C-alpha positions in Angstrom: -59.5 -76.9 45.4 -60.7 -78.2 42.1 -62.8 -81.0 40.6 -63.5 -82.4 37.2 -66.1 -84.8 35.9 -65.8 -86.4 32.4 -68.3 -88.8 30.8 -67.3 -90.6 27.5 -70.1 -92.0 25.3 -70.4 -93.4 21.8 -73.2 -94.9 19.8 -73.2 -98.1 21.8 -73.4 -96.4 25.2 -71.1 -95.3 27.9 -67.4 -95.9 27.5 -65.9 -94.3 30.7 -66.5 -92.0 33.6 -63.6 -90.0 35.2 -63.9 -88.1 38.5 -61.0 -86.0 39.7 -60.7 -83.9 42.9 -57.6 -82.1 44.1 -55.9 -79.2 45.8 -53.6 -76.6 44.2 -51.4 -74.2 46.1 -49.3 -71.3 44.7 -46.8 -69.2 46.6 -44.6 -66.3 45.4 -40.9 -66.9 46.4 -38.0 -64.5 46.1 -38.1 -61.9 43.3 -40.5 -63.2 40.7 -40.4 -66.9 41.6 -43.5 -69.1 41.9 -43.8 -72.4 43.8 -46.8 -74.5 42.7 -48.0 -77.7 44.5 -50.8 -79.7 43.1 -52.2 -83.1 44.2 -55.3 -85.0 43.0 -57.1 -88.3 43.2 -58.8 -89.6 40.0 -61.4 -92.3 40.0 -61.7 -94.0 36.6 -64.5 -96.3 35.6 -64.0 -97.9 32.2 -66.8 -100.1 30.8 -65.0 -101.7 27.8 -61.9 -103.9 27.2 -58.9 -102.7 29.1 -55.5 -102.8 27.3 -56.7 -101.2 24.0 -55.6 -97.9 22.5 -59.0 -96.5 23.1 -58.8 -97.4 26.8 -55.3 -95.7 27.1 -56.5 -92.6 25.3 -59.8 -92.2 27.2 -58.2 -93.0 30.6 -55.4 -90.5 29.8 -52.7 -93.1 30.7 -54.3 -94.0 34.0 -55.7 -97.4 35.1 -59.3 -98.2 35.9 -59.9 -97.7 39.6 -58.3 -95.1 41.9 -55.3 -93.2 40.7 -53.1 -90.5 42.4 -51.1 -87.7 41.0 -48.9 -84.9 42.5 -46.7 -82.2 41.0 -44.3 -79.6 42.4 -43.0 -76.8 40.1 -40.6 -74.0 40.9 -40.4 -71.2 38.3 -38.0 -68.3 38.6 -35.8 -65.9 36.7 -32.1 -66.8 37.1 -31.1 -63.6 35.5 -32.7 -60.9 33.3 -32.8 -63.1 30.3 -32.8 -66.7 31.7 -35.9 -68.3 33.0 -35.7 -71.6 35.0 -38.4 -74.2 35.7 -37.7 -77.2 37.9 -40.4 -79.8 38.4 -41.4 -83.1 39.9 -44.4 -85.4 39.1 -45.3 -88.5 41.0 -48.2 -90.7 40.0 -49.7 -94.0 41.0 -52.0 -96.0 38.8 -53.8 -99.1 39.9 -51.4 -101.9 41.1 -48.3 -100.2 39.6 -45.8 -98.7 42.0 -45.3 -95.0 42.2 -43.7 -93.4 39.1 -41.4 -90.5 39.7 -40.4 -87.9 37.0 -38.1 -85.0 37.4 -37.8 -82.1 35.0 -35.5 -79.1 34.5 -35.9 -76.5 31.9 -33.9 -73.3 31.1 -35.1 -70.7 28.6 -33.2 -67.8 27.2 -35.4 -64.8 26.4 -34.2 -62.6 23.5 
């Protein structure tokens, strides 16, 4: 389990308050593989005008209100010199439908 609290202020007062709580689980799979699952809920309170560059930056791309995020990553060595990473991220911000992102990465180690 993990939690994070961030408070953003400037000379005029409070800009935003972000509270995040979540669960992370790691498991060894096969010979040297790792499966990582992570899910979290983020409550974002923003006290200025929404839709500005500052709002996007402070809110880290999330919307004001309740936001959800989850990731699944599988890392393993396909051979002695090739490392593979396969991942999925799902996130829901405000009134927007779920966003699904899949990733695949291969590294050759010299």
